[in-house]
C-alpha positions as CSV (number, residue, x, y, z in Angstrom):
1,L,-34.0,-19.1,3.5
2,R,-37.2,-19.7,5.4
3,E,-37.6,-22.9,3.4
4,R,-34.1,-24.1,4.1
5,Q,-34.1,-23.3,7.9
6,G,-37.5,-24.4,8.4
7,Q,-36.3,-27.9,8.6
8,Q,-33.8,-26.9,11.3
9,R,-36.2,-25.3,13.9
10,T,-36.1,-26.4,17.3
11,S,-38.8,-28.9,18.3
12,G,-39.4,-31.0,21.2
13,T,-36.3,-29.6,23.0
14,T,-36.3,-28.6,26.8
15,K,-36.9,-24.9,27.2
16,Q,-33.7,-23.1,28.5
17,A,-32.7,-19.5,29.2
18,F,-30.0,-18.0,27.1
19,S,-28.8,-14.3,26.4
20,V,-28.7,-12.4,23.3
21,R,-26.1,-9.7,22.5
22,L,-27.5,-6.8,20.4
23,A,-25.4,-4.8,17.9
24,D,-25.4,-1.8,20.1
25,G,-23.8,-3.8,23.1
26,R,-27.1,-4.3,25.1
27,T,-27.9,-8.1,26.3
28,V,-31.5,-9.3,26.5
29,N,-32.7,-12.7,27.7
30,G,-34.6,-15.4,25.8
31,T,-36.1,-18.9,25.8
32,T,-34.9,-21.5,23.5
33,G,-37.6,-22.7,21.1
34,V,-39.6,-19.6,21.8
35,T,-37.7,-16.3,21.4
36,T,-37.3,-15.3,17.7
37,P,-35.3,-12.4,16.3
38,S,-38.7,-10.9,15.5
39,I,-39.9,-10.8,19.2
40,I,-36.4,-9.5,20.6
41,A,-36.6,-6.8,17.9
42,Q,-40.1,-5.6,19.1
43,N,-39.1,-5.5,22.6
44,A,-35.8,-3.8,21.9
45,W,-37.0,-1.1,19.3
46,L,-39.9,0.4,18.0
47,A,-42.2,-2.1,16.1
48,S,-42.4,0.3,13.0
49,Q,-38.5,-0.4,12.7
50,T,-39.0,-4.1,13.2
51,L,-41.4,-4.2,10.2
52,C,-38.5,-2.7,8.1
53,A,-36.1,-5.6,8.9
54,L,-35.6,-8.2,6.2
55,V,-33.5,-10.6,7.9
56,C,-30.9,-10.9,10.7
57,R,-27.5,-12.3,11.4
58,V,-27.1,-14.6,14.1
59,N,-23.3,-15.1,15.2
60,G,-22.5,-13.8,11.7
61,E,-24.9,-16.1,9.8
62,L,-28.2,-15.4,8.0
63,W,-31.0,-16.2,10.1
64,E,-34.8,-16.0,9.3
65,L,-36.6,-13.5,11.6
66,L,-39.4,-16.0,12.8
67,R,-36.8,-18.9,13.5
68,P,-36.6,-19.4,17.3
69,L,-33.1,-18.9,18.7
70,E,-31.4,-22.0,20.3
71,A,-28.7,-20.8,22.5
72,D,-26.5,-17.7,23.5
73,C,-25.6,-15.6,20.4
74,E,-24.9,-12.2,18.8
75,L,-27.9,-10.6,16.8
76,Q,-27.9,-8.2,13.9
77,L,-31.0,-7.0,12.3
78,I,-30.7,-6.1,8.4
79,F,-33.0,-3.5,7.7
80,L,-34.7,-2.4,4.3
81,F,-34.1,1.3,4.9
82,S,-30.7,1.8,3.4
83,A,-29.6,5.2,2.0
84,T,-30.3,4.1,-1.5
85,H,-33.9,3.1,-0.5
86,S,-34.3,6.4,1.3
87,F,-33.3,8.5,-1.6
88,S,-35.6,6.4,-3.9
89,V,-38.6,6.9,-1.7
90,T,-37.8,10.7,-1.5
91,F,-37.4,10.9,-5.2
92,C,-40.7,9.2,-5.9
93,L,-42.6,11.7,-3.4
94,V,-41.0,14.6,-5.4
95,C,-41.5,13.2,-8.8
96,P,-44.6,10.7,-8.5
97,P,-44.9,7.7,-10.9
98,P,-45.4,6.9,-13.5
99,L,-41.8,7.8,-14.6
100,S,-40.7,7.3,-18.2
101,V,-37.5,7.9,-20.1
102,Q,-37.5,9.1,-23.8
103,V,-35.4,11.0,-26.2
104,S,-36.3,14.7,-26.2
105,P,-37.3,16.0,-29.9
106,V,-35.7,19.3,-28.8
107,T,-31.8,19.9,-29.5
108,L,-29.9,22.3,-27.3
109,T,-26.5,23.6,-28.1
110,N,-24.9,25.1,-25.0
111,P,-21.0,25.9,-24.1
112,V,-19.6,23.0,-22.1
113,G,-19.0,25.5,-19.3
114,T,-22.6,26.4,-18.8
115,S,-24.1,22.9,-19.1
116,G,-26.3,22.1,-16.1
117,V,-25.7,18.3,-15.8
118,M,-24.0,17.6,-12.3
119,R,-23.4,14.5,-10.4
120,V,-23.9,14.7,-6.5
121,M,-22.2,12.1,-4.5
122,G,-22.7,11.7,-0.8
123,V,-21.9,9.2,2.2
124,A,-25.0,8.0,4.4
125,F,-24.7,6.5,8.0
126,P,-27.2,4.6,9.9
127,R,-26.3,6.2,13.1
128,E,-24.9,9.8,14.2
129,K,-21.9,8.0,16.0
130,E,-20.9,6.6,12.7
131,R,-20.9,9.8,11.0
132,E,-19.0,11.5,13.6
133,E,-16.3,8.5,13.5
134,W,-16.2,8.9,9.8
135,E,-15.6,12.7,10.0
136,R,-12.9,12.0,12.4
137,E,-11.2,9.8,10.0
138,Q,-11.4,12.2,7.1
139,E,-9.9,15.0,9.3
140,E,-7.0,12.5,10.1
141,T,-6.6,11.7,6.4
142,R,-6.3,15.3,5.5
143,K,-3.8,16.1,8.1
144,R,-1.6,13.2,6.9
145,D,-2.1,13.9,3.2
146,H,1.3,13.2,1.6
147,R,0.7,16.1,-0.9
148,R,0.6,18.4,2.0
149,I,3.6,17.0,3.8
150,G,5.6,17.1,0.6
151,K,4.9,20.9,0.2
152,D,5.4,21.6,4.0
153,Q,8.8,19.7,4.1
154,E,10.0,20.5,0.6
155,L,10.1,17.2,-0.6
156,F,8.8,17.2,-4.3
157,F,6.1,19.1,-6.5
158,F,4.6,18.6,-9.9
159,N,4.6,21.0,-12.9
160,D,2.4,21.0,-15.8
161,V,5.2,20.9,-18.1
162,S,5.5,17.1,-17.4
163,P,2.1,15.9,-15.9
164,G,2.4,12.9,-13.7
165,S,6.0,13.0,-13.2
166,C,7.5,14.0,-9.9
167,F,10.2,16.5,-9.2
168,F,12.0,15.3,-6.1
169,L,13.7,18.2,-4.2
170,P,16.9,17.3,-2.3
171,K,15.0,16.2,1.0
172,G,12.6,14.1,-1.2
173,A,15.7,12.7,-3.2
174,H,17.1,11.5,0.1
175,I,14.2,9.5,1.1
176,Y,13.9,8.2,-2.6
177,N,17.6,6.9,-2.6
178,T,17.6,5.7,1.0
179,L,14.7,3.5,0.2
180,A,16.4,2.2,-3.1
181,D,19.6,1.7,-1.2
182,F,17.8,-0.3,1.6
183,I,16.4,-2.7,-1.0
184,R,19.8,-3.0,-2.7
185,T,21.3,-4.0,0.6
186,E,18.8,-6.7,0.9
187,Y,19.3,-7.8,-2.7
188,R,23.0,-8.4,-1.9
189,R,21.9,-10.3,1.0
190,R,19.5,-12.6,-0.8
191,G,21.2,-13.3,-4.0
192,F,19.7,-10.9,-6.4
193,H,21.8,-9.0,-8.9
194,E,21.0,-5.8,-10.3
195,V,20.8,-5.0,-14.1
196,V,20.6,-1.8,-16.2
197,T,18.2,-1.9,-19.3
198,P,17.2,0.7,-21.9
199,T,14.2,2.8,-21.7
200,L,13.1,3.1,-25.2
201,Y,12.4,-0.1,-27.3
202,S,11.1,-0.9,-31.0
203,T,7.5,-1.9,-31.0
204,A,8.9,-5.2,-32.2
205,L,9.9,-6.2,-28.6
206,W,6.3,-5.5,-27.3
207,E,4.7,-7.2,-30.3
208,R,6.8,-10.3,-29.3
209,S,6.1,-10.0,-25.6
210,G,2.2,-9.4,-26.3
211,H,2.0,-6.1,-24.6
212,W,1.5,-4.2,-27.8
213,E,-1.8,-5.9,-28.4
214,H,-3.1,-5.5,-25.0
215,Y,-1.4,-2.5,-23.4
216,S,-0.4,-0.2,-26.3
217,E,-3.0,2.5,-25.3
218,N,-1.1,2.7,-22.1
219,M,2.4,3.3,-23.6
220,F,4.1,6.4,-24.8
221,T,5.4,6.1,-28.4
222,V,8.2,8.0,-30.3
223,T,8.7,7.7,-34.1
224,G,12.2,8.0,-35.7
225,D,14.1,6.5,-38.3
226,T,11.1,5.3,-40.1
227,H,10.4,2.9,-36.9
228,T,8.1,3.4,-33.8
229,Y,9.5,3.1,-30.5
230,A,7.8,2.9,-27.0
231,L,9.2,3.9,-23.5
232,K,8.8,0.7,-21.4
233,P,6.1,0.6,-19.0
234,M,7.7,-2.6,-17.3
235,N,11.1,-4.4,-17.2
236,C,10.0,-8.0,-17.9
237,P,10.4,-8.3,-21.7
238,A,14.1,-6.9,-21.4
239,H,15.0,-9.5,-18.9
240,C,13.8,-12.2,-21.2
241,L,16.1,-10.8,-24.0
242,M,19.1,-11.0,-21.3
243,F,18.1,-14.6,-20.5
244,E,18.1,-15.6,-24.1
245,Q,21.5,-14.1,-24.9
246,R,23.3,-17.3,-24.5
247,V,22.5,-21.1,-23.5
248,R,21.6,-21.3,-19.9
249,S,22.4,-24.3,-17.8
250,W,20.4,-25.6,-14.7
251,R,23.4,-24.9,-12.7
252,E,22.9,-21.2,-13.1
253,L,19.3,-21.2,-11.7
254,P,17.9,-19.6,-10.1
255,L,18.6,-16.3,-11.8
256,R,17.5,-13.4,-9.7
257,W,17.7,-10.0,-11.8
258,A,16.7,-6.6,-10.2
259,D,16.1,-3.6,-12.1
260,F,15.5,0.1,-10.9
261,G,15.0,1.6,-14.4
262,A,12.5,4.3,-15.0
263,L,9.0,3.2,-16.2
264,H,6.4,5.2,-18.2
265,R,2.7,4.6,-18.3
266,N,0.2,6.8,-20.0
267,E,-2.3,7.1,-17.2
268,L,-5.3,9.3,-17.9
269,S,-5.0,12.7,-16.5
270,G,-8.1,12.4,-14.4
271,A,-6.4,9.4,-12.7
272,L,-3.3,11.1,-11.7
273,G,-3.2,11.9,-7.9
274,G,0.1,13.0,-6.0
275,L,2.5,10.2,-5.9
276,T,0.0,7.5,-5.6
277,R,-0.7,7.4,-9.4
278,V,1.8,8.8,-11.6
279,R,3.3,8.5,-15.2
280,R,6.8,8.2,-14.7
281,F,7.9,6.0,-11.7
282,C,10.6,3.4,-10.5
283,Q,9.6,0.0,-9.1
284,D,12.0,-2.3,-6.9
285,D,11.2,-4.7,-9.8
286,A,12.9,-8.0,-10.1
287,H,12.3,-11.5,-12.1
288,I,13.3,-14.8,-11.1
289,F,14.0,-17.6,-13.7
290,C,14.2,-21.1,-11.9
291,T,13.3,-24.6,-12.5
292,P,9.9,-26.0,-11.7
293,E,11.5,-27.9,-8.7
294,Q,12.8,-24.6,-7.2
295,L,9.7,-22.5,-7.6
296,E,8.3,-23.2,-4.2
297,E,11.6,-22.4,-2.4
298,E,11.7,-19.3,-4.3
299,I,8.3,-18.2,-3.5
300,I,8.8,-18.8,0.4
301,A,12.0,-16.6,0.1
302,C,10.1,-13.9,-1.7
303,L,7.4,-13.9,0.9
304,D,10.3,-13.7,3.8
305,F,11.6,-10.8,1.7
306,V,8.5,-9.0,2.0
307,R,8.0,-9.7,5.7
308,S,11.6,-8.7,6.6
309,V,11.0,-5.3,4.7
310,Y,7.7,-4.5,6.2
311,R,8.9,-5.3,9.6
312,V,11.3,-2.5,9.4
313,F,8.3,0.0,8.7
314,G,6.1,-1.4,11.3
315,F,3.5,-2.5,8.9
316,S,1.1,-5.5,9.6
317,F,0.0,-7.3,6.5
318,H,-2.0,-10.3,5.0
319,C,-1.6,-12.2,1.7
320,L,-4.2,-12.7,-1.1
321,L,-3.9,-15.9,-3.1
322,S,-5.3,-14.5,-6.7
323,T,-6.3,-17.6,-8.8
324,R,-7.1,-17.9,-12.6
325,P,-9.5,-15.2,-14.0
326,T,-11.8,-15.6,-17.0
327,P,-10.4,-15.7,-19.8
328,C,-6.9,-16.8,-19.1
329,L,-4.0,-18.2,-21.1
330,G,-2.5,-21.6,-20.6
331,E,-3.6,-25.1,-19.8
332,P,-5.8,-25.7,-16.8
333,A,-3.7,-28.4,-15.4
334,L,-0.7,-25.9,-15.5
335,W,-2.8,-23.3,-13.5
336,D,-3.9,-25.9,-11.1
337,H,-0.4,-27.0,-10.4
338,A,0.9,-23.5,-10.2
339,E,-2.0,-22.4,-7.8
340,Q,-1.5,-25.5,-5.5
341,Q,2.5,-24.5,-5.2
342,L,1.5,-21.0,-4.2
343,E,-0.9,-22.5,-1.7
344,R,1.6,-24.6,-0.2
345,S,4.3,-21.7,-0.1
346,L,1.8,-19.8,1.8
347,Q,0.9,-22.4,4.2
348,Q,4.5,-22.8,5.0
349,F,5.1,-19.1,5.2
350,G,2.7,-19.0,8.2
351,E,1.3,-15.6,7.8
352,R,-2.4,-14.8,7.6
353,W,-3.7,-15.3,4.0
354,Q,-7.0,-16.0,1.9
355,F,-8.2,-16.8,-1.5
356,N,-9.1,-14.1,-4.0
357,P,-10.7,-16.2,-6.7
358,G,-10.5,-15.0,-10.3
359,D,-8.3,-12.0,-9.6
360,G,-5.2,-13.4,-10.9
361,A,-3.4,-12.1,-14.1
362,F,-4.1,-13.5,-17.3
363,Y,-0.7,-14.9,-17.7
364,G,-0.5,-16.8,-14.3
365,P,-1.7,-16.8,-10.7
366,K,-0.3,-14.3,-8.1
367,I,0.0,-13.4,-4.5
368,D,-0.8,-9.9,-3.5
369,I,0.3,-8.5,-0.3
370,Q,-2.0,-5.9,1.5
371,I,-0.4,-3.9,4.2
372,K,-2.2,-1.6,6.9
373,D,-1.2,1.6,7.8
374,A,-1.4,3.8,11.0
375,I,-4.8,4.8,10.6
376,G,-6.2,1.4,9.5
377,R,-6.3,1.8,5.7
378,Q,-5.4,-1.1,3.4
379,H,-2.7,-0.7,0.7
380,Q,-1.4,-3.2,-1.9
381,C,2.1,-2.8,-2.8
382,A,4.2,-5.9,-2.8
383,T,3.1,-8.7,-5.3
384,I,4.6,-12.2,-6.4
385,Q,3.2,-13.3,-9.9
386,L,4.0,-16.5,-11.9
387,D,4.2,-15.9,-15.6
388,F,3.5,-18.9,-17.9
389,Q,3.5,-16.9,-21.3
390,L,6.7,-14.8,-21.6
391,P,9.0,-17.8,-21.4
392,I,6.9,-19.3,-24.1
393,R,6.7,-16.2,-26.2
394,F,10.5,-15.8,-26.1
395,D,11.2,-19.3,-26.3
396,L,13.4,-19.3,-23.1
397,Q,15.3,-22.6,-22.4
398,Y,17.7,-24.1,-20.2
399,V,19.8,-27.2,-20.4
400,G,18.9,-29.5,-17.7
401,G,20.9,-32.1,-15.9
402,D,19.6,-34.8,-18.2
403,G,21.2,-33.0,-21.2
404,E,17.7,-32.0,-22.6
405,T,16.3,-28.5,-23.1
406,H,13.6,-27.3,-20.5
407,R,11.4,-24.3,-20.0
408,P,12.1,-22.1,-17.1
409,V,9.6,-20.7,-14.9
410,M,9.3,-16.9,-14.5
411,V,8.4,-15.0,-11.3
412,H,7.7,-11.4,-11.2
413,R,8.1,-9.8,-7.9
414,A,8.2,-6.3,-6.2
415,V,8.5,-5.7,-2.4
416,L,7.9,-1.7,-2.2
417,G,5.9,-1.6,-5.5
418,S,6.8,1.9,-6.9
419,L,9.1,4.1,-4.9
420,E,6.8,7.0,-5.5
421,R,3.6,5.4,-4.1
422,M,5.6,3.9,-1.2
423,I,6.9,7.3,-0.2
424,A,3.4,8.6,-0.1
425,I,2.1,5.6,1.9
426,L,5.0,6.2,4.5
427,A,4.6,10.1,4.6
428,E,1.0,9.4,5.5
429,N,1.7,6.5,7.8
430,F,4.4,8.4,9.7
431,S,2.4,11.7,9.5
432,G,5.6,13.4,8.1
433,K,7.5,12.0,11.3
434,W,10.2,10.2,9.6
435,P,12.1,7.5,11.3
436,L,15.8,8.5,11.9
437,W,17.1,6.1,9.1
438,L,14.8,7.4,6.4
439,S,14.5,11.0,7.6
440,P,15.5,13.9,5.4
441,A,16.0,16.1,8.6
442,Q,18.0,14.3,10.9
443,V,19.8,16.6,13.1
444,M,19.4,20.3,13.9
445,I,22.4,22.2,15.5
446,I,21.5,25.5,17.3
447,P,24.3,27.8,18.4
448,V,23.7,30.1,21.2
449,G,26.0,32.9,21.2
450,G,28.3,34.3,18.5
451,G,31.5,32.4,19.9
452,S,29.6,28.9,19.4
453,E,28.8,29.3,15.6
454,S,32.1,27.9,14.5
455,Y,31.7,25.0,16.9
456,A,28.1,24.4,15.6
457,Q,29.6,24.3,12.1
458,Q,32.1,21.8,13.0
459,V,29.6,19.5,14.6
460,V,27.5,19.8,11.3
461,R,30.5,18.8,9.4
462,Q,31.4,15.9,11.6
463,F,27.7,14.5,11.2
464,R,27.6,15.1,7.5
465,E,30.8,13.2,7.0
466,A,29.2,10.3,9.0
467,G,26.2,10.4,6.3
468,F,23.6,12.3,8.4
469,M,21.3,15.1,7.1
470,A,22.6,17.8,9.5
471,D,22.0,21.5,9.5
472,A,22.5,24.5,11.6
473,D,20.4,27.4,12.3
474,D,22.3,30.5,12.3
475,D,19.6,33.0,12.4
476,H,20.5,35.9,14.5
477,G,17.1,37.4,14.6
478,A,15.4,34.5,16.4
479,T,15.2,33.4,19.9
480,L,16.4,29.9,21.2
481,N,12.9,28.9,21.7
482,K,11.7,29.9,18.3
483,K,14.5,28.1,16.7
484,I,13.8,24.8,18.7
485,R,10.2,25.2,17.9
486,S,10.9,25.6,14.1
487,A,13.3,22.7,14.1
488,Q,10.5,20.5,15.7
489,L,7.9,21.6,13.3
490,A,10.5,20.7,10.5
491,Q,10.4,17.3,11.9
492,Y,14.3,17.2,12.8
493,N,14.6,13.9,14.7
494,Y,17.2,15.6,17.0
495,I,18.1,19.0,17.9
496,F,21.6,19.9,19.5
497,V,22.0,23.3,21.3
498,V,25.5,24.3,21.6
499,G,26.7,27.2,23.8
500,E,30.0,28.0,25.5
501,K,30.1,25.2,27.6
502,E,29.4,22.8,25.0
503,C,32.1,24.4,22.9
504,V,34.7,23.9,25.6
505,S,33.8,20.4,26.7
506,G,33.0,19.0,23.1
507,T,29.6,18.2,23.8
508,V,26.0,18.9,22.7
509,S,22.8,19.4,24.7
510,V,20.4,16.9,23.1
511,R,16.6,17.1,22.7
512,T,14.2,15.1,20.5
513,R,11.5,16.6,18.2
514,G,8.9,15.3,20.7
515,G,10.5,17.6,23.3
516,K,12.4,15.2,25.5
517,Q,15.6,16.8,26.8
518,L,18.4,14.2,27.1
519,G,20.8,16.5,28.6
520,R,24.5,17.4,27.6
521,R,26.5,14.4,26.0
522,P,29.8,14.1,24.5
523,T,29.7,14.8,20.7
524,E,31.4,11.6,19.7
525,K,29.2,9.3,22.0
526,V,26.0,11.0,20.5
527,L,27.4,10.4,16.9
528,A,28.2,6.7,17.8
529,S,24.8,6.2,19.2
530,L,22.9,7.7,16.4
531,T,24.9,5.9,13.8
532,H,24.2,2.8,15.6
533,L,20.4,3.6,15.5
534,R,20.4,4.5,12.0
535,D,22.3,1.6,10.5
536,N,20.3,-0.8,12.4
537,E,16.9,0.8,11.2
538,A,15.9,1.2,14.9
539,Y,12.8,3.3,15.9
540,I,13.6,3.8,19.5
541,Q,14.6,7.3,20.6
542,Y,18.3,7.9,21.6
543,A,18.6,7.6,25.3
544,G,22.2,6.4,26.0
């Protein structure tokens, strides 16, 4: 760095004053051609700390410590003292050199439970402020843990009789089915057609697709009738079988097939964790078969699909263009052309994106979409992948306008990813406070007085017939305030209190789970307003 930047040192220039902003927010003054990062560090910190600095960054770029600064800038020192270095120094003080490693001549046989080998992991911080911030983030993460929310709201549970497979209780199943129905509605708008495919296939299919060679250790197998079968870990080979069932014409393309079939992957037990890593799951999986000329338009349409869905959830996102890995399958020219097409699609899409070199699938480049949740964590859910290999392996063809046969392009795409993982992300993003359209606890009706119970049940039936998740609290042993508080803790979006006046006037007294009282409203008007909010996937509180 010194050799490269030595040629760039300021010489023979007029000395001018400038300001330098330090990493802690302080500002110091300097003179062009004279002031160096080393001088600033000595004046701003202890000299002993300055001696530990290796290099610095000026406006984000590496800068040699003795090179004079040239203009207003931001300065950050990079120190030798990292947590790893400090631990190494301490270890050397306790166990002075020379250290050596050799095989012990003594053999010990101990039960596994009493072995003394232990791995200690920790997190280190350069400043106390950063440690406190990290602790706040960890506490917020614990509060939002989807496993706790799932238990408290009775959404789902796991059992050792089926490791890594989720049991969705009625409220959890409501969220699950609502997400699937939401995507199905988008499918109909965007020209996708849903198909249903088997769960169990002969290994002959997986050998043909290439998955048996590369993925068999992650597949569950069943032996019967002298044949070996496997539960499907993905839908793409089955969709290729459907494409090849008859001769296809260019007039049929693009074909957009969606599949909500259950998938099974033999994840290691140690990798399982709540809904984020399971063995049985469902994806909003779809495959597009199109001509090369249609590819760019289809990619842009997929990206628009992603944007419209994530906008409903309130997620911001950015895209990663993952290019060819090493090794990869296919001709370099084919990869170059595909990557260029994806790049053009991203540029036309207009959202923030960046290259992710070498992280593509072995069968083709892909676009990964990363979302940011309410506490700033990144999640990768949606993906759009090009596949050169499956159309070749299955010898897929269509008859073009010229009467000749051509190879279609295959696109794998998912928007939510797995429904299970998306439910976990949404639970933590909303902290269990589900938006009305997705909520498993939408309306709670609380009768006040014995005469209002029949009216409360009438309101429950009215809202259930309109498709709402509505319940009534008929606990005679609880006070009104306790019932309201219980409904708020259960995250009911709206709480209706009904008494004698409401029974006579056909109204309900409305309040939100946040405690806002909206007053007495006609039941029919409230039902119409909430139906409008739910069906339009709005997130504003009902105030009309």
